[in-house]
N, C-alpha and C positions, 0 to 999 in steps of 0.2 A: 504494500500500500504506500509505503514511503517513496518508492521509486516513481510511482504514478504522480504523487504529489510534487515531487521534484521536477518531473518532466513537464507538468502543467505550469509550474512556476517558471521554469527556464523557457518554456514556449512563450509565455506572456512577456517575459523580459526580452526574448529574442525579437518579438514584434516591435517593442520600443527601440531596440538596438538597430534594427533595419531602418526604422523611421529616422533614427539619429544619423545613421550613415548617409542616407539620402539627403538629410538636412545639411550634413557636413559637406557633401559633394556639391550641393547647390550653393551653399554659402562660400565655398572655397573659390568660386569664380568672382566673388565681390571683393572690393578693396576694404580692408578694415573689418573683416569678418571673423577675426581670431577670437575676440572677446565673446561674441554670442556662441560660437562653437565650444569654447572652453566652458562657458557657463552651462550649456546644455549637458555636456558630459559630466561635469561636477554634479549637476542636479540628478542626472541619471544614476550616478554612483550612490548618492544618498537615497534615491527612490528604491534602488535595488536592495540596499542594505536594510531600509525600513520595511519593505514588503517581505524580505527574507526573514527578518526577525519575527514578524507576525506569522508568516507561513510555517516557521519552524515549531510554533506552539500549537498549530492546528493539526487535525487528523484528516487524511484523505485528500484526494484531488479536488473535491468540491470546495474545500476550505481554501485552497490556493486560488482557485478560480474566483471564488467569492471575495477574497482579499483584493485581488487585482480589479475586479469590478467595482467594489466599494471604494477603492483608492481613486479610480477614475471618476466616479460620481462625486466624491468629496472634492477632488481637484477642480472639477467643473463648477461646483457650487460655491467655491471660495470667491470672494470679490477680487477684482483685478487691481485693487489698490494696494500699495505697500502697507504693511509687511506681508500680507497674504500673497502678493504677487511673487514673492520669492519662493513660496511653496509650490506655486503653479507655473514656475518659470519654464520648465521643459515643455509643458503643454502649450503655453503661449508661443514659445519659439517655433514649435512644430506647426502651429496654426498660422504663423506668419505675422504675429503681432509685434515682434521685436522685444527688446529689453525694456523692463518697466522703469529703469532709472537712466 
């Protein structure tokens, strides 16, 4: 059961990573895009660590899937103003909204 939980968790993180690679390649063509790219990957590392900590306490693959679904809903529900914008930074960058500061 733990193997399926880990597979679901890694699959969800892999989707974020693919979106991040596409964002990095797209931003790599623009001048001065280093800060948003570094900000995204820093956010992604924190997101992966946070969801990993929650998933490790849950049982089964549905817990991992629910964790990622709940995280996405919470990120979308947060207001786009500082300091909440730092928590939803990766989501905003992938959506093309740019840095909040």
